[in-house]
C-alpha positions as CSV (number, residue, x, y, z in Angstrom):
1,X,180.6,175.3,-27.7
2,X,183.5,173.8,-29.7
3,X,186.5,175.5,-31.5
4,X,186.1,173.6,-34.8
5,X,182.4,173.7,-35.6
6,X,183.0,172.3,-39.1
7,X,183.7,168.9,-37.4
8,X,180.3,169.0,-35.8
9,X,178.5,170.1,-38.9
10,X,180.0,167.2,-40.9
11,X,178.5,164.7,-38.5
12,X,175.3,166.6,-37.6
13,X,173.2,163.8,-39.1
14,X,175.1,161.1,-37.2
15,X,171.9,159.4,-36.0
16,X,170.9,158.3,-39.5
17,X,167.2,158.3,-38.6
18,X,164.7,158.8,-41.4
19,X,163.0,162.2,-40.6
20,X,160.8,162.2,-43.7
21,X,157.6,161.8,-41.5
22,X,158.6,165.0,-39.7
23,X,159.3,166.8,-42.9
24,X,156.0,165.6,-44.4
25,X,154.3,167.1,-41.3
26,X,155.8,170.5,-42.1
27,X,154.9,170.2,-45.8
28,X,151.3,169.5,-44.9
29,X,151.3,172.4,-42.4
30,X,152.8,174.8,-45.0
31,X,150.5,173.8,-47.8
32,X,147.6,175.5,-46.0
33,X,149.3,178.8,-46.3
34,X,151.3,178.7,-49.5
35,X,154.5,177.6,-51.2
36,X,157.0,180.2,-50.0
37,X,158.6,179.0,-46.8
38,X,161.1,180.6,-44.4
39,X,163.0,178.2,-42.1
40,X,165.0,179.9,-39.3
41,X,167.7,178.0,-37.3
42,X,167.9,175.4,-40.0
43,X,171.3,173.8,-39.2
44,X,172.3,171.9,-42.4
45,X,168.9,172.7,-44.0
46,X,167.7,169.1,-44.3
47,X,164.0,170.0,-43.8
48,X,164.4,172.8,-46.3
49,X,165.9,170.5,-48.9
50,X,163.1,168.0,-48.4
51,X,160.4,170.7,-48.8
52,X,162.2,172.1,-51.8
53,X,162.1,168.6,-53.4
54,X,158.3,168.6,-52.8
55,X,157.8,171.8,-54.7
56,X,158.1,174.5,-52.1
57,X,160.2,177.5,-52.6
58,X,162.4,177.6,-49.4
59,X,164.8,180.0,-47.8
60,X,166.5,178.5,-44.8
61,X,169.1,180.1,-42.6
62,X,171.3,179.5,-39.6
63,X,173.7,181.7,-37.6
64,X,176.5,179.1,-37.8
65,X,178.4,179.5,-41.1
66,X,179.9,176.0,-40.8
67,X,176.4,174.5,-40.8
68,X,175.4,176.4,-43.9
69,X,178.6,175.6,-45.7
70,X,178.0,171.9,-45.1
71,X,174.4,172.2,-46.2
72,X,175.4,173.9,-49.4
73,X,177.8,171.0,-50.1
74,X,175.0,168.5,-49.7
75,X,172.0,170.3,-51.2
76,X,173.3,172.5,-54.0
77,X,171.3,170.6,-56.5
78,X,167.9,171.8,-55.2
79,X,166.8,174.6,-57.4
80,X,164.1,175.8,-55.0
81,X,166.3,176.0,-51.9
82,X,168.3,179.0,-50.8
83,X,170.6,178.6,-47.7
84,X,171.9,181.7,-45.9
85,X,174.0,182.6,-42.9
86,X,171.7,184.9,-40.9
87,X,170.7,185.7,-37.3
88,X,167.0,185.1,-36.4
89,X,167.2,188.1,-34.0
90,X,168.4,190.5,-36.7
91,X,167.1,189.2,-40.0
92,X,167.2,191.4,-43.1
93,X,166.3,189.5,-46.3
94,X,165.2,191.2,-49.5
95,X,162.0,189.1,-49.7
96,X,159.3,190.1,-47.2
97,X,156.4,188.0,-48.5
98,X,156.8,184.5,-47.1
99,X,153.7,182.4,-46.6
100,X,154.9,180.1,-43.8
101,X,157.7,179.8,-41.3
102,X,158.4,177.3,-38.5
103,X,160.9,176.7,-35.7
104,X,161.0,173.0,-35.1
105,X,161.8,170.8,-32.1
106,X,163.6,172.8,-29.3
107,X,165.5,175.2,-31.6
108,X,163.9,178.4,-30.2
109,X,165.1,177.4,-26.7
110,X,168.7,178.1,-28.0
111,X,167.8,181.8,-27.5
112,X,169.0,182.8,-24.0
113,X,166.2,185.1,-22.8
114,X,162.8,186.4,-23.7
115,X,164.3,189.7,-25.1
116,X,165.9,187.6,-27.8
117,X,162.7,185.7,-28.4
118,X,160.9,189.0,-29.0
119,X,163.5,190.1,-31.4
120,X,163.3,186.8,-33.3
121,X,159.5,187.1,-33.6
122,X,159.7,190.7,-34.8
123,X,162.4,189.7,-37.4
124,X,160.3,186.8,-38.7
125,X,157.1,188.9,-38.7
126,X,158.8,191.5,-40.9
127,X,159.4,188.8,-43.5
128,X,155.9,187.3,-43.6
129,X,152.9,188.5,-45.6
130,X,149.7,189.4,-43.9
131,X,147.8,186.1,-43.1
132,X,151.0,184.0,-43.2
133,X,151.7,181.5,-40.4
134,X,154.5,181.0,-37.9
135,X,154.5,177.6,-36.2
136,X,156.5,176.8,-33.2
137,X,157.4,173.6,-31.4
138,X,158.3,174.3,-27.8
139,X,158.8,172.6,-24.4
140,X,157.3,174.3,-21.4
141,X,159.4,174.4,-18.2
142,X,159.2,171.7,-15.7
143,X,158.4,172.6,-12.1
144,X,161.2,170.5,-10.5
145,X,164.9,170.3,-11.2
146,X,166.5,167.1,-12.4
147,X,169.8,165.5,-13.5
148,X,170.3,163.0,-16.2
149,X,173.5,160.9,-15.6
150,X,176.0,160.3,-18.4
151,X,174.8,158.0,-21.1
152,X,176.2,156.6,-24.4
153,X,174.1,157.2,-27.5
154,X,174.6,155.1,-30.6
155,X,173.0,155.9,-34.0
156,X,169.6,154.4,-34.6
157,X,170.6,153.8,-38.2
158,X,174.4,153.8,-39.1
159,X,174.8,156.7,-41.4
160,X,178.3,156.6,-42.7
161,X,180.3,154.0,-44.7
162,X,183.7,155.4,-43.8
163,X,183.4,156.1,-40.1
164,X,181.4,155.4,-36.9
165,X,180.0,158.1,-34.8
166,X,178.5,158.0,-31.3
167,X,178.0,160.3,-28.3
168,X,178.3,160.4,-24.6
169,X,176.2,163.0,-22.8
170,X,174.8,164.2,-19.5
171,X,172.4,167.0,-18.6
172,X,170.9,168.9,-15.8
173,X,167.8,171.1,-15.5
174,X,167.3,174.0,-13.0
175,X,163.7,174.8,-12.3
176,X,164.6,178.2,-10.9
177,X,166.4,179.5,-14.0
178,X,164.5,177.2,-16.4
179,X,167.8,176.3,-18.0
180,X,168.6,172.8,-19.4
181,X,172.4,172.4,-19.7
182,X,173.7,169.6,-21.9
183,X,177.3,168.4,-22.1
184,X,178.3,165.9,-24.8
185,X,181.4,164.3,-26.2
186,X,181.2,163.3,-29.8
187,X,183.4,160.4,-31.0
188,X,184.4,159.7,-34.6
189,X,186.1,156.5,-35.4
190,X,187.7,156.0,-38.8
191,X,190.6,154.1,-40.4
192,X,192.9,156.7,-38.9
193,X,191.8,156.1,-35.4
194,X,189.3,157.7,-33.0
195,X,189.0,161.4,-32.4
196,X,186.6,163.3,-30.2
197,X,185.4,166.8,-29.3
198,X,183.3,168.2,-26.5
199,X,180.1,170.1,-27.1
200,X,177.9,172.0,-24.6
201,X,174.6,173.8,-25.1
202,X,172.1,175.5,-22.8
203,X,168.4,175.4,-23.6
204,X,166.3,178.2,-22.0
205,X,162.6,177.3,-21.4
206,X,159.9,180.0,-21.3
207,X,156.5,180.1,-19.8
208,X,153.5,179.9,-22.0
209,X,152.3,183.4,-21.2
210,X,155.8,184.9,-22.1
211,X,155.7,183.3,-25.5
212,X,152.1,184.3,-26.1
213,X,152.7,187.9,-25.2
214,X,155.8,188.0,-27.4
215,X,153.9,186.7,-30.4
216,X,151.1,189.3,-29.8
217,X,153.7,192.1,-29.6
218,X,155.2,191.0,-32.9
219,X,151.8,191.2,-34.6
220,X,150.7,187.6,-34.5
221,X,147.4,186.0,-33.4
222,X,147.5,182.5,-31.9
223,X,144.9,180.4,-33.6
224,X,145.9,177.0,-32.4
225,X,147.7,175.3,-29.5
226,X,148.5,171.6,-29.7
227,X,150.2,169.0,-27.5
228,X,151.6,166.9,-30.4
229,X,151.9,166.7,-34.2
230,X,148.5,164.9,-34.3
231,X,147.1,168.4,-33.5
232,X,145.4,167.2,-30.3
233,X,144.4,170.3,-28.3
234,X,146.9,171.5,-25.7
235,X,145.7,171.3,-22.1
236,X,147.4,172.7,-19.0
237,X,150.0,170.3,-17.7
238,X,151.3,169.3,-21.2
239,X,154.9,170.2,-21.6
240,X,155.0,169.8,-25.3
241,X,153.4,172.9,-26.9
242,X,152.9,173.5,-30.6
243,X,151.7,177.0,-31.5
244,X,150.1,178.1,-34.7
245,X,150.2,181.9,-35.1
246,X,149.0,184.1,-38.0
247,X,150.4,187.5,-38.8
248,X,147.7,190.2,-38.6
């Protein structure tokens, strides 16, 4: 982690890449279930702002206050978007009738153990109406350990006019613990010089059976398993795993 998370939040979108195709994917997914969307672990809330702009009524939340503060600065003009500081494992919103919720990319892997995952699923379930959907994008654990040496990452599309941002990072994965540890240094170059901060995060991967059982215990029925966003059916051996679960 880092001491001043506000610095990280301010350059969270450093890559500058156009994610509208991903956000359109979630809009299409949500439209099958309704207009009321709950987005956990939202970071700045970019996906929520996009969906609100498309007519969805969105509540998005993140446990990191600095992320939500930055999101509120950027997206305060969206009438259908509410950004909140909240914990996915201990959520208590007044509204309990959301139609659709999703946890994108590898965000769920930020939870450190299956106990926390079960708490998260229970919290989300309590806020969904019967027949609502929870969609998850997950990575299943690899069978062998590996190391990725230090690399430098530059933005695919420069995103700022007043500064340059890039990263250096390395990672390692332990097949025994199923933990993926990532260490990064973020560099910010402006007219005043170059500053940097270090950032480390650990992703915990889970077996398919663990997640399936946790969903069932939280009152969900898995109705679809896919290996990509084209909704091609998941088959054993695919590490990417998209789950569509409906609250019973």
